[in-house]
C-alpha positions as a Python dict, from the first residue, in 0.01 Angstrom:
ca = {
    (1, 'M'): (0, 0, 0),
    (2, 'D'): (45, -211, 306),
    (3, 'I'): (-218, -491, 308),
    (4, 'S'): (-69, -706, 578),
    (5, 'P'): (-304, -920, 791),
    (6, 'S'): (-251, -693, 1086),
    (7, 'T'): (-413, -400, 907),
    (8, 'T'): (-692, -588, 729),
    (9, 'A'): (-1035, -527, 879),
    (10, 'P'): (-1215, -846, 989),
    (11, 'P'): (-1526, -942, 788),
    (12, 'P'): (-1859, -849, 942),
    (13, 'P'): (-2035, -1129, 1130),
    (14, 'P'): (-2315, -1307, 937),
    (15, 'Q'): (-2659, -1178, 1007),
    (16, 'D'): (-2982, -1369, 1027),
    (17, 'L'): (-3178, -1241, 729),
    (18, 'K'): (-3507, -1364, 870),
    (19, 'A'): (-3448, -1193, 1204),
    (20, 'S'): (-3317, -868, 1053),
    (21, 'S'): (-3565, -829, 771),
    (22, 'P'): (-3876, -638, 877),
    (23, 'V'): (-4024, -703, 534),
    (24, 'S'): (-4051, -1075, 603),
    (25, 'H'): (-4233, -1009, 931),
    (26, 'K'): (-4476, -774, 761),
    (27, 'A'): (-4537, -1020, 478),
    (28, 'A'): (-4600, -1301, 722),
    (29, 'S'): (-4838, -1095, 933),
    (30, 'R'): (-5012, -965, 623),
    (31, 'G'): (-5044, -1321, 483),
    (32, 'A'): (-5202, -1444, 803),
    (33, 'T'): (-5474, -1178, 791),
    (34, 'R'): (-5553, -1169, 422),
    (35, 'P'): (-5926, -1208, 350),
    (36, 'G'): (-5856, -1485, 99),
    (37, 'D'): (-5662, -1685, 356),
    (38, 'R'): (-5934, -1644, 614),
    (39, 'I'): (-6200, -1753, 366),
    (40, 'F'): (-5995, -2055, 260),
    (41, 'L'): (-5930, -2149, 622),
    (42, 'G'): (-6299, -2123, 703),
    (43, 'L'): (-6402, -2328, 402),
    (44, 'S'): (-6145, -2598, 478),
    (45, 'R'): (-6243, -2617, 841),
    (46, 'G'): (-6612, -2615, 755),
    (47, 'S'): (-6565, -2894, 501),
    (48, 'G'): (-6394, -3111, 759),
    (49, 'I'): (-6662, -3044, 1019),
    (50, 'L'): (-6937, -3107, 761),
    (51, 'L'): (-6784, -3442, 671),
    (52, 'L'): (-6776, -3545, 1036),
    (53, 'L'): (-7137, -3434, 1080),
    (54, 'I'): (-7247, -3638, 776),
    (55, 'M'): (-7070, -3947, 909),
    (56, 'A'): (-7226, -3895, 1250),
    (57, 'A'): (-7571, -3847, 1095),
    (58, 'I'): (-7537, -4169, 895),
    (59, 'A'): (-7427, -4361, 1203),
    (60, 'A'): (-7710, -4215, 1412),
    (61, 'F'): (-7972, -4297, 1149),
    (62, 'L'): (-7849, -4655, 1106),
    (63, 'T'): (-7826, -4708, 1481),
    (64, 'Y'): (-8175, -4569, 1548),
    (65, 'R'): (-8348, -4774, 1279),
    (66, 'A'): (-8153, -5087, 1373),
    (67, 'S'): (-8234, -5054, 1743),
    (68, 'I'): (-8608, -5062, 1670),
    (69, 'V'): (-8606, -5397, 1492),
    (70, 'L'): (-8331, -5555, 1703),
    (71, 'S'): (-8551, -5515, 2011),
    (72, 'E'): (-8817, -5729, 1837),
    (73, 'N'): (-8584, -5988, 1684),
    (74, 'E'): (-8650, -6341, 1810),
    (75, 'G'): (-8318, -6474, 1679),
    (76, 'N'): (-7961, -6395, 1769),
    (77, 'F'): (-7853, -6113, 1541),
    (78, 'L'): (-7492, -6236, 1528),
    (79, 'T'): (-7534, -6614, 1508),
    (80, 'T'): (-7875, -6695, 1353),
    (81, 'F'): (-7858, -6871, 1014),
    (82, 'E'): (-8193, -6737, 893),
    (83, 'W'): (-8341, -6423, 743),
    (84, 'D'): (-8716, -6389, 793),
    (85, 'A'): (-8741, -6023, 883),
    (86, 'N'): (-9092, -5975, 742),
    (87, 'S'): (-9254, -6222, 980),
    (88, 'I'): (-9410, -6129, 1312),
    (89, 'P'): (-9206, -6157, 1525),
    (90, 'P'): (-8900, -6125, 1298),
    (91, 'V'): (-8620, -6382, 1303),
    (92, 'F'): (-8295, -6287, 1134),
    (93, 'G'): (-7919, -6294, 1178),
    (94, 'I'): (-7605, -6186, 995),
    (95, 'A'): (-7379, -6490, 1048),
    (96, 'V'): (-7402, -6606, 685),
    (97, 'L'): (-7377, -6252, 548),
    (98, 'A'): (-7070, -6167, 755),
    (99, 'F'): (-6900, -6491, 659),
    (100, 'G'): (-6970, -6447, 288),
    (101, 'T'): (-6863, -6082, 285),
    (102, 'V'): (-6534, -6148, 463),
    (103, 'I'): (-6444, -6465, 271),
    (104, 'S'): (-6519, -6323, -74),
    (105, 'S'): (-6326, -6005, 5),
    (106, 'I'): (-6025, -6201, 132),
    (107, 'I'): (-6024, -6412, -185),
    (108, 'A'): (-6042, -6099, -398),
    (109, 'M'): (-5753, -5934, -211),
    (110, 'L'): (-5533, -6244, -228),
    (111, 'I'): (-5577, -6254, -604),
    (112, 'A'): (-5579, -5884, -690),
    (113, 'V'): (-5306, -5730, -474),
    (114, 'P'): (-5003, -5931, -600),
    (115, 'I'): (-5117, -5901, -963),
    (116, 'A'): (-5187, -5528, -930),
    (117, 'V'): (-4848, -5457, -772),
    (118, 'G'): (-4678, -5662, -1044),
    (119, 'I'): (-4859, -5473, -1320),
    (120, 'A'): (-4773, -5139, -1158),
    (121, 'L'): (-4405, -5234, -1134),
    (122, 'F'): (-4404, -5353, -1495),
    (123, 'I'): (-4555, -5026, -1617),
    (124, 'T'): (-4320, -4802, -1420),
    (125, 'H'): (-3990, -4995, -1433),
    (126, 'Y'): (-3990, -5261, -1705),
    (127, 'A'): (-4219, -5172, -1994),
    (128, 'P'): (-4092, -4934, -2263),
    (129, 'R'): (-4265, -4600, -2282),
    (130, 'K'): (-4450, -4689, -2603),
    (131, 'L'): (-4602, -4990, -2427),
    (132, 'S'): (-4654, -4854, -2076),
    (133, 'G'): (-4879, -4571, -2193),
    (134, 'P'): (-5140, -4789, -2370),
    (135, 'I'): (-5141, -5041, -2083),
    (136, 'A'): (-5202, -4765, -1828),
    (137, 'Y'): (-5479, -4623, -2047),
    (138, 'V'): (-5655, -4960, -2071),
    (139, 'I'): (-5636, -5006, -1693),
    (140, 'D'): (-5786, -4661, -1644),
    (141, 'L'): (-6074, -4763, -1870),
    (142, 'L'): (-6132, -5082, -1671),
    (143, 'A'): (-6169, -4878, -1354),
    (144, 'A'): (-6459, -4688, -1514),
    (145, 'V'): (-6661, -4995, -1619),
    (146, 'P'): (-6994, -5012, -1425),
    (147, 'S'): (-7036, -5299, -1183),
    (148, 'I'): (-7347, -5430, -1360),
    (149, 'V'): (-7137, -5484, -1673),
    (150, 'Y'): (-6890, -5688, -1469),
    (151, 'G'): (-7183, -5881, -1326),
    (152, 'L'): (-7329, -5964, -1666),
    (153, 'W'): (-6988, -6068, -1795),
    (154, 'G'): (-6938, -6285, -1489),
    (155, 'A'): (-7277, -6455, -1522),
    (156, 'L'): (-7262, -6512, -1899),
    (157, 'F'): (-6891, -6581, -1951),
    (158, 'L'): (-6699, -6636, -1628),
    (159, 'V'): (-6936, -6882, -1459),
    (160, 'P'): (-6962, -7124, -1756),
    (161, 'H'): (-6585, -7124, -1806),
    (162, 'L'): (-6499, -7199, -1442),
    (163, 'T'): (-6631, -7555, -1453),
    (164, 'G'): (-6298, -7697, -1564),
    (165, 'F'): (-6108, -7496, -1306),
    (166, 'Y'): (-6342, -7619, -1032),
    (167, 'S'): (-6294, -7979, -1145),
    (168, 'W'): (-5917, -7936, -1134),
    (169, 'L'): (-5932, -7791, -783),
    (170, 'N'): (-6155, -8076, -668),
    (171, 'D'): (-5925, -8341, -820),
    (172, 'Y'): (-5605, -8212, -662),
    (173, 'F'): (-5718, -8020, -354),
    (174, 'G'): (-6061, -8160, -275),
    (175, 'W'): (-5912, -8361, 11),
    (176, 'T'): (-5878, -8036, 207),
    (177, 'G'): (-6256, -7997, 227),
    (178, 'I'): (-6226, -7626, 155),
    (179, 'L'): (-6187, -7687, -220),
    (180, 'E'): (-6421, -7983, -253),
    (181, 'W'): (-6679, -7952, -533),
    (182, 'Q'): (-7003, -8147, -549),
    (183, 'G'): (-7085, -8040, -904),
    (184, 'G'): (-7339, -7794, -1035),
    (185, 'A'): (-7303, -7438, -1155),
    (186, 'P'): (-6996, -7266, -1007),
    (187, 'R'): (-7192, -6982, -847),
    (188, 'S'): (-7002, -6983, -521),
    (189, 'L'): (-6802, -6751, -301),
    (190, 'L'): (-6486, -6839, -496),
    (191, 'T'): (-6649, -6717, -817),
    (192, 'V'): (-6755, -6400, -638),
    (193, 'G'): (-6399, -6352, -511),
    (194, 'I'): (-6253, -6394, -860),
    (195, 'L'): (-6499, -6143, -1006),
    (196, 'L'): (-6432, -5894, -726),
    (197, 'A'): (-6058, -5935, -784),
    (198, 'I'): (-6104, -5838, -1148),
    (199, 'M'): (-6311, -5537, -1043),
    (200, 'I'): (-6068, -5400, -783),
    (201, 'L'): (-5755, -5476, -987),
    (202, 'P'): (-5759, -5141, -1179),
    (203, 'I'): (-5801, -4940, -858),
    (204, 'I'): (-5506, -5099, -680),
    (205, 'T'): (-5294, -5088, -996),
    (206, 'N'): (-5353, -4718, -1064),
    (207, 'V'): (-5277, -4603, -711),
    (208, 'S'): (-4971, -4827, -680),
    (209, 'R'): (-4842, -4708, -1016),
    (210, 'E'): (-4862, -4344, -914),
    (211, 'V'): (-4686, -4422, -586),
    (212, 'F'): (-4402, -4609, -758),
    (213, 'K'): (-4353, -4315, -994),
    (214, 'Q'): (-4273, -4096, -694),
    (215, 'A'): (-3992, -4318, -567),
    (216, 'P'): (-3675, -4105, -527),
    (217, 'Q'): (-3470, -4131, -845),
    (218, 'M'): (-3147, -4064, -656),
    (219, 'H'): (-3199, -4375, -441),
    (220, 'Q'): (-3248, -4588, -749),
    (221, 'E'): (-2945, -4443, -925),
    (222, 'A'): (-2733, -4494, -614),
    (223, 'A'): (-2836, -4860, -597),
    (224, 'L'): (-2752, -4907, -965),
    (225, 'A'): (-2415, -4740, -912),
    (226, 'L'): (-2340, -4994, -639),
    (227, 'G'): (-2403, -5278, -882),
    (228, 'A'): (-2762, -5369, -791),
    (229, 'T'): (-2981, -5541, -1046),
    (230, 'R'): (-3313, -5393, -1151),
    (231, 'W'): (-3503, -5624, -916),
    (232, 'E'): (-3271, -5537, -629),
    (233, 'V'): (-3333, -5168, -697),
    (234, 'I'): (-3708, -5231, -681),
    (235, 'R'): (-3677, -5441, -367),
    (236, 'M'): (-3450, -5199, -181),
    (237, 'S'): (-3565, -4858, -307),
    (238, 'V'): (-3909, -4872, -469),
    (239, 'L'): (-4109, -5118, -259),
    (240, 'P'): (-4005, -4974, 82),
    (241, 'F'): (-4094, -4626, -42),
    (242, 'G'): (-4431, -4736, -177),
    (243, 'R'): (-4531, -4968, 106),
    (244, 'S'): (-4779, -4728, 263),
    (245, 'G'): (-4917, -4646, -81),
    (246, 'I'): (-4972, -5015, -153),
    (247, 'I'): (-5160, -5048, 175),
    (248, 'S'): (-5376, -4747, 91),
    (249, 'A'): (-5448, -4883, -256),
    (250, 'S'): (-5538, -5221, -110),
    (251, 'M'): (-5778, -5061, 135),
    (252, 'L'): (-5949, -4873, -148),
    (253, 'G'): (-5992, -5199, -333),
    (254, 'L'): (-6112, -5374, -20),
    (255, 'G'): (-6371, -5103, 36),
    (256, 'R'): (-6518, -5167, -307),
    (257, 'A'): (-6509, -5543, -255),
    (258, 'L'): (-6693, -5516, 77),
    (259, 'G'): (-6970, -5299, -63),
    (260, 'E'): (-7010, -5443, -412),
    (261, 'T'): (-7375, -5522, -484),
    (262, 'M'): (-7492, -5582, -840),
    (263, 'A'): (-7201, -5793, -960),
    (264, 'V'): (-7228, -6022, -658),
    (265, 'A'): (-7606, -6049, -688),
    (266, 'T'): (-7571, -6143, -1056),
    (267, 'V'): (-7313, -6417, -1002),
    (268, 'L'): (-7388, -6568, -661),
    (269, 'S'): (-7653, -6831, -589),
    (270, 'P'): (-7749, -6714, -237),
    (271, 'S'): (-7865, -6925, 53),
    (272, 'F'): (-7847, -6887, 430),
    (273, 'L'): (-7600, -7169, 475),
    (274, 'I'): (-7229, -7168, 554),
    (275, 'N'): (-7061, -7438, 348),
    (276, 'T'): (-6728, -7591, 439),
    (277, 'S'): (-6614, -7562, 78),
    (278, 'I'): (-6589, -7225, -94),
    (279, 'L'): (-6668, -7404, -423),
    (280, 'D'): (-7022, -7501, -324),
    (281, 'P'): (-7308, -7266, -419),
    (282, 'G'): (-7462, -7068, -139),
    (283, 'G'): (-7379, -6799, 110),
    (284, 'G'): (-7436, -6429, 72),
    (285, 'T'): (-7298, -6083, 142),
    (286, 'F'): (-7438, -5777, 315),
    (287, 'A'): (-7471, -5568, 1),
    (288, 'Q'): (-7616, -5853, -208),
    (289, 'N'): (-7874, -5934, 59),
    (290, 'I'): (-7983, -5571, 90),
    (291, 'A'): (-8021, -5533, -287),
    (292, 'S'): (-8213, -5857, -335),
    (293, 'K'): (-8456, -5821, -43),
    (294, 'F'): (-8516, -5446, -20),
    (295, 'S'): (-8794, -5427, -280),
    (296, 'E'): (-9009, -5692, -110),
    (297, 'A'): (-8933, -5591, 249),
    (298, 'T'): (-9188, -5440, 483),
    (299, 'V'): (-9101, -5148, 710),
    (300, 'Q'): (-8983, -5397, 967),
    (301, 'G'): (-8785, -5587, 706),
    (302, 'R'): (-8620, -5268, 585),
    (303, 'D'): (-8515, -5188, 939),
    (304, 'A'): (-8354, -5532, 955),
    (305, 'L'): (-8168, -5462, 631),
    (306, 'I'): (-8058, -5130, 776),
    (307, 'A'): (-7926, -5317, 1079),
    (308, 'S'): (-7714, -5534, 850),
    (309, 'G'): (-7598, -5219, 674),
    (310, 'L'): (-7489, -5082, 1010),
    (311, 'V'): (-7266, -5387, 1057),
    (312, 'L'): (-7113, -5332, 711),
    (313, 'F'): (-7061, -4965, 803),
    (314, 'V'): (-6875, -5066, 1120),
    (315, 'I'): (-6665, -5322, 932),
    (316, 'T'): (-6563, -5056, 681),
    (317, 'L'): (-6464, -4815, 958),
    (318, 'V'): (-6262, -5085, 1134),
    (319, 'V'): (-6081, -5179, 813),
    (320, 'N'): (-5994, -4817, 737),
    (321, 'G'): (-5884, -4757, 1094),
    (322, 'A'): (-5658, -5061, 1083),
    (323, 'A'): (-5508, -4940, 756),
    (324, 'R'): (-5439, -4597, 904),
    (325, 'A'): (-5273, -4759, 1205),
    (326, 'I'): (-5050, -4970, 981),
    (327, 'I'): (-4951, -4669, 774),
    (328, 'A'): (-4880, -4462, 1086),
    (329, 'R'): (-4642, -4732, 1211),
    (330, 'R'): (-4451, -4714, 883),
    (331, 'K'): (-4410, -4340, 846),
    (332, 'E'): (-4044, -4384, 762),
    (333, 'Y'): (-4150, -4544, 435),
    (334, 'S'): (-4397, -4279, 332),
    (335, 'G'): (-4331, -4048, 41),
    (336, 'A'): (-4344, -3740, 262),
    (337, 'N'): (-4056, -3863, 474),
    (338, 'A'): (-3844, -4016, 198),
}
């Protein structure tokens, strides 16, 4: 038989299976109109709308109640160093509360974030499997400890054992003014920041650990094949991939630090003064002030506390919005785009 190229029939041109398959079109159209899909779509959309309505209702309630007492306030709400909301007329301001909330949260983040990221990297890339499992389990347990337990531990154990550390800071860094200590019980914003750091450490660690586990294995193996050390693999492949996850974990921890109540109220010695040194007793936070004054507040005083809660609500929204903006600018490092 003659099978020369001149007599061989050319192969048929490739066909687009998606375009030529009527079954796929029917399946797609049927999937778009299934009752289950419509129900799921409605529930998902309704859940999102319900969440927005709840947030709007909270904001409207806080704004309404705050506007009533702010119109009667004889002090400057943003700059007054006093809280006498039960008097007639009321005099109160949030300067001390805002300062204490921000400073204690910054201290907590500066301590907790580097340690949490280090622990997460150790669990995922350095510790043997027999050791990483128990460590991760213990960290999960720490995340479930109630805040009042942390507060009692801080008041009965942490505060008495910080005296030596405060003396050391005063001896070597007291000249800065920020770390000058006049003596007394170490119930200051620094103590609050240390306690908050311990409380948010499990949250940041757990989220960062799960993000690092999702780092592409092929990228890490390629870096090792090129002669990179383990730290270079982490620096070039793991940390860039998990950067947005670290930011998200940090924001979760910051949210708890901003709103923590009982632990702060148990440890801090509050006063409406802003001290130059973070080692001196005094100061306060929004959540601590609301918890300590709500039971003895009149209707007018409660409205003033609600007004301070509105400020904390706005701060939380601003922090979360800033975190979302940072993550959006670094989409190339997100797990979805890796």
